[in-house]
Backbone bond lengths (Angstrom), bond angles and torsions (degrees), N, CA, C in turn:
res aa  C-N    CA-C-N  psi(-1)  N-CA   C-N-CA  omega(-1)  CA-C   N-CA-C  phi
1 M - - - 1.459 - - 1.539 108.43 -
2 T 1.295 117.17 131.96 1.468 120.91 179.93 1.529 109.90 -74.19
3 L 1.320 115.15 161.44 1.460 120.54 178.17 1.524 110.61 -60.65
4 E 1.336 117.15 -38.27 1.469 121.13 -179.91 1.529 111.21 -66.24
5 T 1.335 117.11 -38.94 1.460 121.26 177.07 1.525 110.56 -66.61
6 E 1.342 115.88 -42.89 1.467 120.45 176.59 1.528 110.22 -58.93
7 K 1.329 115.84 -42.98 1.466 121.16 -179.06 1.523 110.64 -61.63
8 L 1.314 117.65 -47.55 1.462 122.27 -179.92 1.530 110.52 -59.90
9 T 1.330 116.52 -46.17 1.464 121.40 179.38 1.522 110.82 -62.14
10 L 1.319 116.86 -45.29 1.461 121.63 -179.38 1.526 111.23 -63.13
11 F 1.317 117.25 -43.95 1.465 120.61 178.99 1.535 111.42 -62.33
12 K 1.325 117.13 -39.38 1.468 120.12 177.46 1.527 110.36 -64.37
13 Q 1.340 116.86 -40.76 1.469 120.76 179.09 1.527 110.99 -64.53
14 I 1.325 116.82 -44.18 1.469 120.65 -179.94 1.518 110.33 -65.33
15 E 1.323 116.89 -43.03 1.467 120.84 178.37 1.530 110.36 -58.43
16 Q 1.326 116.65 -44.95 1.459 121.09 -179.92 1.529 110.63 -64.42
17 K 1.327 116.99 -42.80 1.471 120.93 179.98 1.529 110.73 -62.76
18 L 1.317 116.96 -45.72 1.471 120.47 179.75 1.526 111.06 -62.15
19 T 1.325 115.83 -42.18 1.467 120.75 178.04 1.527 110.13 -63.17
20 D 1.334 116.52 -44.61 1.468 121.03 178.87 1.531 111.25 -61.95
21 Q 1.326 117.04 -31.32 1.462 121.48 179.33 1.535 111.50 -80.07
22 G 1.335 116.71 -3.03 1.454 120.50 176.75 1.519 114.60 89.87
23 F 1.328 117.58 12.64 1.460 120.24 -179.76 1.521 111.04 -85.79
24 T 1.323 115.40 145.81 1.452 122.70 172.77 1.522 107.40 -97.43
25 I 1.318 116.40 120.90 1.467 121.50 179.21 1.524 107.07 -89.30
26 D 1.337 115.99 113.12 1.462 120.03 179.70 1.522 111.80 -79.83
27 K 1.329 116.40 -28.86 1.462 120.14 -178.16 1.516 108.10 -160.35
28 Q 1.326 115.21 146.61 1.451 118.65 168.21 1.508 108.14 -137.72
29 D 1.324 115.27 147.82 1.462 121.03 -178.43 1.521 107.40 -133.40
30 R 1.323 115.27 110.15 1.474 121.82 178.88 1.525 110.92 -98.96
31 T 1.334 116.73 2.99 1.468 119.75 -169.84 1.521 114.06 -94.73
32 R 1.316 118.62 -3.54 1.461 119.54 -178.23 1.526 109.46 -66.38
33 P 1.330 117.84 138.72 1.467 119.45 -177.87 1.532 113.12 -65.04
34 W 1.309 117.20 -16.91 1.467 122.08 179.03 1.520 113.13 -98.59
35 G 1.332 118.17 -6.69 1.464 121.95 -176.66 1.510 110.52 146.30
36 G 1.333 117.20 -108.31 1.454 120.35 178.45 1.509 112.01 164.15
37 F 1.348 115.96 -165.88 1.454 119.66 -176.06 1.519 111.74 -158.49
38 F 1.331 114.07 164.51 1.457 124.16 173.29 1.520 106.94 -122.39
39 V 1.328 117.99 132.64 1.461 123.01 174.38 1.523 107.19 -102.39
40 I 1.319 115.31 125.54 1.465 122.03 -179.23 1.527 109.01 -96.35
41 N 1.319 117.40 146.52 1.457 122.29 178.89 1.532 110.06 -53.81
42 E 1.334 115.60 129.92 1.462 120.89 -174.84 1.521 113.35 -63.22
43 E 1.320 117.62 -25.47 1.464 120.15 177.84 1.523 111.60 -68.12
44 Q 1.335 116.62 -12.35 1.464 121.27 179.47 1.528 111.87 -101.23
45 A 1.319 117.14 19.35 1.477 120.79 -177.42 1.529 111.91 -57.95
46 Q 1.327 117.98 -43.95 1.470 118.84 -179.27 1.525 111.41 -68.42
47 Q 1.324 116.93 -40.54 1.475 120.13 176.34 1.528 109.99 -61.07
48 F 1.331 116.59 -40.43 1.460 121.79 178.23 1.533 110.00 -63.30
49 A 1.342 116.57 -45.36 1.471 120.98 178.38 1.527 110.64 -63.81
50 D 1.334 117.11 -38.68 1.463 120.36 177.58 1.524 110.70 -62.20
51 T 1.316 116.21 -41.21 1.462 121.92 -176.14 1.527 112.49 -75.90
52 Y 1.320 116.96 -44.59 1.464 120.30 -170.51 1.533 115.23 -109.15
53 F 1.321 117.71 -15.01 1.467 120.42 -177.06 1.531 111.49 -125.15
54 D 1.327 116.25 34.48 1.464 122.21 174.35 1.523 113.46 53.00
55 G 1.335 117.16 38.41 1.449 120.83 175.34 1.510 115.43 76.08
56 L 1.326 117.09 15.47 1.458 121.11 176.72 1.527 109.33 -50.97
57 S 1.309 116.71 132.27 1.461 120.34 -178.70 1.525 110.26 -72.60
58 V 1.318 116.36 123.24 1.464 118.84 179.39 1.528 110.72 -65.41
59 D 1.322 117.34 -25.31 1.470 119.33 177.91 1.525 110.66 -61.04
60 S 1.347 116.78 -34.14 1.464 120.28 179.24 1.528 111.86 -73.83
61 L 1.324 117.33 -15.29 1.463 122.24 -178.53 1.522 113.16 -94.55
62 R 1.321 116.27 -19.31 1.465 119.74 -173.44 1.527 110.97 -66.76
63 I 1.312 115.16 127.62 1.464 121.50 174.54 1.520 107.91 -104.76
64 S 1.330 116.66 -52.07 1.469 120.66 -179.89 1.528 111.66 -113.28
65 G 1.322 117.44 3.68 1.456 119.96 178.22 1.514 114.45 105.84
66 K 1.331 117.98 -12.03 1.457 120.52 -175.54 1.532 109.68 -122.00
67 L 1.333 115.55 137.07 1.465 122.19 176.45 1.523 108.50 -129.11
68 S 1.325 116.69 146.44 1.467 120.26 178.96 1.526 109.50 -129.08
69 P 1.342 117.21 112.68 1.464 120.42 178.33 1.530 112.03 -85.62
70 K 1.329 114.82 141.67 1.462 121.20 179.75 1.523 109.74 -143.59
71 I 1.308 115.19 160.60 1.461 122.80 166.57 1.524 106.16 -116.59
72 L 1.326 116.39 125.59 1.466 122.24 176.79 1.526 108.92 -101.10
73 V 1.326 116.31 141.99 1.454 122.03 177.65 1.526 106.98 -127.75
74 V 1.344 116.53 117.03 1.461 120.01 -178.61 1.528 109.71 -115.14
75 A 1.327 115.22 131.47 1.460 122.22 -176.74 1.531 111.04 -75.65
76 P 1.333 116.59 156.30 1.452 120.24 176.53 1.535 110.81 -57.51
77 E 1.333 114.68 134.23 1.471 122.93 174.72 1.532 113.93 60.21
78 K 1.330 117.15 25.48 1.471 121.54 173.68 1.520 108.05 -113.44
79 R 1.324 116.04 154.14 1.457 120.65 -179.69 1.518 109.75 -129.32
80 L 1.318 116.08 136.93 1.451 120.42 170.02 1.521 106.89 -72.79
81 S 1.302 116.87 166.27 1.464 119.51 -179.26 1.528 110.67 -64.19
82 W 1.340 115.12 155.24 1.465 123.12 170.77 1.521 103.49 -78.33
83 Q 1.334 118.00 112.14 1.459 120.99 -163.39 1.512 112.34 -146.85
84 Y 1.322 114.05 170.20 1.460 121.60 168.95 1.520 108.64 -153.34
85 H 1.347 115.52 174.06 1.461 121.28 -174.09 1.526 109.99 -132.52
86 H 1.331 116.24 143.62 1.463 122.06 177.66 1.521 112.84 -84.11
87 R 1.357 117.12 -28.54 1.461 119.97 -169.26 1.523 114.06 -124.84
88 R 1.329 116.82 22.77 1.460 117.74 175.86 1.520 112.09 -158.04
89 A 1.322 113.43 153.40 1.454 123.88 165.97 1.529 105.11 -112.10
90 E 1.326 117.38 164.91 1.463 119.70 -176.87 1.524 110.03 -139.86
91 I 1.317 114.48 151.23 1.457 121.69 170.73 1.518 106.33 -125.08
92 W 1.342 115.92 129.19 1.462 121.09 178.70 1.516 109.16 -119.06
93 K 1.332 115.66 142.79 1.455 120.95 171.89 1.520 107.93 -133.90
94 V 1.321 116.07 129.43 1.458 120.71 -179.86 1.528 108.88 -72.64
95 V 1.327 115.56 126.23 1.467 122.18 179.48 1.523 109.77 -96.64
96 E 1.331 116.74 -47.44 1.465 121.60 -179.96 1.519 109.04 -143.71
97 G 1.337 114.85 148.47 1.458 120.33 177.96 1.521 111.24 81.62
98 T 1.301 114.46 176.73 1.460 122.68 176.60 1.521 106.62 -116.94
99 V 1.319 116.73 133.68 1.464 121.14 -178.06 1.521 110.01 -127.93
100 G 1.327 114.68 163.81 1.453 120.68 173.19 1.513 109.50 -107.28
101 V 1.323 115.66 147.61 1.454 121.88 177.21 1.524 107.76 -135.04
102 V 1.334 115.28 134.39 1.458 121.77 175.18 1.522 106.27 -118.41
103 T 1.334 117.32 133.88 1.462 121.04 177.34 1.518 109.98 -136.54
104 S 1.334 115.59 155.76 1.456 121.19 177.04 1.526 108.89 -167.43
105 D 1.322 116.09 152.97 1.467 120.94 174.18 1.524 111.41 -87.00
106 T 1.356 116.39 -6.01 1.460 121.29 179.35 1.525 109.04 -123.34
107 D 1.331 117.60 179.26 1.465 121.04 178.13 1.527 112.57 -74.27
108 E 1.326 118.55 -8.70 1.467 122.34 177.75 1.521 109.88 -77.83
109 E 1.327 116.40 124.60 1.459 119.75 178.24 1.521 109.98 -75.90
110 G 1.318 114.65 138.82 1.459 120.42 174.89 1.518 110.01 -92.98
111 D 1.314 114.83 -160.97 1.458 121.03 -179.76 1.522 110.66 -78.49
112 V 1.331 115.74 155.27 1.457 121.74 176.00 1.528 108.41 -77.35
113 R 1.322 115.06 126.70 1.457 121.98 175.84 1.517 107.58 -102.68
114 T 1.317 117.88 133.56 1.461 122.02 -178.76 1.525 110.10 -90.29
115 L 1.334 115.34 131.22 1.464 121.47 175.69 1.521 108.92 -118.21
116 K 1.327 114.93 134.58 1.462 122.25 179.54 1.525 109.60 -105.56
117 P 1.343 117.23 168.67 1.460 119.96 179.13 1.529 112.59 -49.90
118 S 1.309 114.66 136.94 1.468 127.79 -179.72 1.523 113.19 80.93
119 E 1.345 118.62 -4.43 1.459 119.69 176.49 1.526 109.75 -81.62
120 L 1.329 115.27 150.02 1.457 123.92 -170.21 1.525 109.92 -124.31
121 I 1.326 116.29 147.47 1.461 120.92 171.90 1.529 108.03 -139.65
122 T 1.323 115.15 139.36 1.456 122.06 177.45 1.518 108.13 -110.44
123 L 1.331 116.80 129.44 1.461 123.09 -178.79 1.520 108.36 -114.42
124 N 1.304 116.61 123.30 1.463 121.62 -178.97 1.523 111.10 -78.85
125 Q 1.322 116.15 157.95 1.463 121.36 173.75 1.527 108.08 -55.79
126 G 1.322 117.10 130.01 1.457 121.99 178.70 1.517 114.93 84.68
127 E 1.320 118.39 -10.87 1.467 121.20 179.06 1.522 109.39 -72.49
128 R 1.331 116.40 129.94 1.468 120.67 177.72 1.517 108.41 -71.69
129 H 1.344 116.05 141.28 1.451 119.90 -179.34 1.524 111.21 -156.40
130 R 1.328 113.63 157.52 1.460 121.18 177.88 1.524 107.56 -150.07
131 L 1.323 115.71 132.10 1.457 122.04 173.46 1.527 107.19 -95.59
132 V 1.321 116.35 135.02 1.462 121.99 -174.95 1.524 109.58 -125.12
133 G 1.329 115.74 124.90 1.459 120.41 173.05 1.517 108.83 -76.93
134 L 1.295 116.75 134.51 1.461 120.69 -179.35 1.525 109.43 -101.43
135 K 1.319 118.93 -124.66 1.463 121.40 -174.43 1.527 112.93 -73.15
136 D 1.328 115.86 -38.45 1.465 120.92 -175.37 1.525 110.53 -121.59
137 W 1.331 116.60 176.47 1.461 121.94 174.98 1.521 109.19 -62.68
138 G 1.318 116.26 141.39 1.457 121.26 175.37 1.519 109.89 -116.86
139 I 1.326 116.07 138.17 1.461 121.60 177.76 1.521 107.60 -123.60
140 L 1.328 115.98 127.76 1.456 121.23 -179.28 1.518 110.71 -128.25
141 A 1.322 115.12 145.46 1.464 121.31 168.64 1.524 105.69 -92.11
142 E 1.330 116.04 139.59 1.462 121.08 -177.26 1.523 108.51 -135.78
143 I 1.312 115.62 139.98 1.463 120.33 170.71 1.517 107.58 -123.44
144 W 1.336 115.23 122.22 1.468 120.61 172.92 1.519 107.63 -80.46
145 Q 1.313 116.03 132.21 1.455 122.12 172.55 1.524 106.20 -106.47
146 H 1.310 116.81 103.35 1.464 121.16 -178.76 1.519 108.84 -69.25
147 T 1.325 116.59 130.36 1.470 121.26 -175.30 1.523 112.87 -103.62
148 D 1.328 117.59 -7.91 1.467 121.88 -179.88 1.523 108.29 -123.95
149 I 1.324 116.26 105.15 1.466 120.41 -175.96 1.532 111.72 -64.22
150 E 1.335 117.39 -30.79 1.466 121.52 -178.75 1.531 112.51 -76.55
151 L 1.325 116.72 -29.85 1.462 121.71 -176.44 1.538 108.86 -138.86
152 P 1.343 116.93 81.13 1.462 119.39 -178.94 1.532 111.64 -58.92
153 S 1.306 115.10 151.35 1.461 121.71 179.96 1.524 110.59 -64.80
154 D 1.330 115.88 156.30 1.452 122.13 175.06 1.519 107.95 -147.60
155 E 1.326 117.19 -174.06 1.467 120.88 -178.19 1.539 112.37 -64.33
156 E 1.330 117.05 -18.09 1.469 120.52 179.02 1.534 112.12 -81.90
157 D 1.327 116.98 -13.47 1.468 121.93 -178.69 1.532 109.98 -82.01
158 I 1.314 115.59 60.19 1.460 122.04 178.46 1.523 107.61 -132.27
159 V 1.313 115.88 122.83 1.457 121.31 171.39 1.521 105.35 -103.64
160 R 1.336 116.04 111.23 1.467 120.43 -178.95 1.526 109.42 -90.83
161 V 1.314 115.39 118.28 1.460 121.09 176.75 1.532 109.17 -83.85
162 Q 1.339 116.68 -38.11 1.467 123.60 176.60 1.517 107.79 -149.81
163 D 1.334 116.31 145.13 1.458 119.94 -179.13 1.534 109.62 -147.82
164 D 1.330 116.02 126.06 1.460 121.30 -179.83 1.528 112.79 -64.84
165 F 1.339 116.74 -18.76 1.459 121.40 -172.92 1.524 112.71 -108.04
166 G 1.323 117.57 10.97 1.459 122.02 174.92 1.513 115.22 67.66
167 R 1.308 117.33 24.87 1.473 119.69 178.55 1.507 110.33 -84.01
């Protein structure tokens, strides 16, 4: 089975699982060279936290009042850009697979840290980070914590320090 076929099958499975769990998928993107993502309706943030973050209270996560739940899918041996954000912090929890994460307060990349299913990482606003696919597909639950109430973060709020795909 090709990587593209595996990706299509995996995305269909995740879509079905999210639908079965009662989530409304506002957007999905299968076109990212590293994998892709699903954006869940923001009104379901607490349900998402209950399902994927052991019932963590979204009220305790709110910085500016808005949260955005997502599912990230990273392909084997692919890396997201070395990046940071001006208007959001993030919390990731590994749902399936084992992934690598690199973080730093500077543009210098540190060592890859391995995260297994159910492990969590919190990324501060401005903290450099990179998600790394290891041997198998990795699936993570993510909650964006918007830090600017006047201008919530979006997909354009990415400062890429380095990118394997020339973006």
